[in-house]
Each structure stands twice: as structure tokens, then as C-alpha cells.
C-alpha positions as CSV (number, residue, x, y, z in Angstrom):
1,X,-6.2,0.9,22.3
2,X,-6.2,-2.7,22.7
3,X,-3.8,-4.2,19.5
4,X,-6.8,-6.7,19.7
5,X,-9.1,-3.9,18.0
6,X,-6.5,-2.6,15.8
7,X,-6.9,-3.5,11.9
8,X,-4.2,-5.2,9.7
9,X,-1.7,-2.7,7.9
10,X,-1.1,-4.1,4.1
11,X,1.9,-1.8,2.2
12,X,1.3,-2.9,-2.0
13,X,4.4,-1.8,-3.3
14,X,3.3,-1.4,-7.2
15,X,-0.2,-1.2,-6.7
16,X,-0.1,0.7,-10.7
17,X,0.3,-2.5,-12.4
18,X,-2.5,-4.6,-13.4
19,X,-2.1,-7.2,-10.5
20,X,-1.4,-4.8,-7.8
21,X,-4.9,-2.8,-9.0
22,X,-6.6,-6.1,-9.2
23,X,-4.7,-6.5,-5.8
24,X,-5.9,-3.4,-3.9
25,X,-9.8,-4.1,-5.3
26,X,-9.3,-7.5,-3.3
27,X,-8.8,-6.0,-0.1
28,X,-10.6,-3.1,0.1
29,X,-13.0,-5.6,-0.5
30,X,-12.6,-7.3,3.1
31,X,-12.8,-4.1,4.6
32,X,-10.8,-5.3,7.3
33,X,-7.6,-3.6,6.7
34,X,-6.2,-0.6,6.5
35,X,-4.5,-0.5,2.9
36,X,-0.7,1.8,2.5
37,X,0.2,1.9,-1.2
38,X,2.6,3.1,-2.8
39,X,3.4,4.3,-6.2
40,X,5.2,5.7,-8.7
41,X,2.6,7.6,-10.4
42,X,-1.1,8.4,-9.1
43,X,-3.7,6.2,-10.5
44,X,-5.4,5.0,-7.7
45,X,-7.5,8.1,-7.1
46,X,-10.9,6.2,-7.1
47,X,-9.6,4.7,-4.0
48,X,-8.3,7.7,-2.1
49,X,-10.6,8.2,0.9
50,X,-10.2,4.3,1.5
51,X,-6.6,3.9,1.3
52,X,-3.2,5.9,2.2
53,X,-1.1,6.5,-1.1
54,X,2.5,6.9,-0.8
55,X,4.2,8.4,-4.3
56,X,7.7,7.9,-4.0
57,X,10.5,6.3,-5.4
58,X,11.5,2.5,-4.1
59,X,15.0,3.1,-4.4
60,X,15.0,6.0,-1.6
61,X,15.4,5.6,2.0
62,X,13.1,8.3,3.2
63,X,10.2,6.3,1.1
64,X,10.8,3.2,2.7
65,X,10.4,5.1,6.0
66,X,7.5,6.9,5.4
67,X,5.9,3.5,4.1
68,X,6.8,0.8,6.7
69,X,4.6,0.9,9.4
70,X,5.4,-1.3,12.4
71,X,3.4,-4.7,12.2
72,X,3.0,-4.6,8.6
73,X,2.7,-7.0,6.3
74,X,4.6,-6.1,3.0
75,X,3.3,-7.0,-0.8
76,X,6.5,-6.3,-2.7
77,X,4.9,-6.4,-7.3
78,X,7.1,-4.1,-7.7
79,X,9.0,-5.2,-11.0
80,X,11.7,-2.5,-11.8
81,X,13.4,0.2,-9.5
82,X,14.5,2.5,-12.2
């Protein structure tokens, strides 16, 4: 596939919080992105068909390896790592 036809990928870390949930909703309204969200606990079920949700720990290397893709834009809204 031609890179011009690929949707941009946005990774939201801290998607469970107040700002994160509102950002996810705003990004989904654009309809022109692939959205990946890191959650400490599952709370974005209502978007399950529209996002890739990864439940994990930001301090673990394997979480980051599963979360990040080449060329993605990362929005880090996490305020606490424990």
C-alpha cells in the first residue's frame, strides 16, 4: 500500500483520564486516524470497534513494544506511573 493512503496513527497514553477521554472522542470525530489507547483499566469499551485499546503498565518495556508503531504520534497524558 502507498504511504499516502495510510491513516496516521495516534497513540494516547492516559486515555482513561478526563482529558484523555475527551481527546479520544475529539480524535474519533475526525474519522481520519487510527487510534491506539493505553489504559491502566478498561474504561473505553464503548469505543471498542473504533480504537485499539491496550491495557498495560507504562513502566513495562513489553507494554511500550505493543503500543508503539513506527511513525506514530504519541500524546502522553499519564500523570502517575504507579
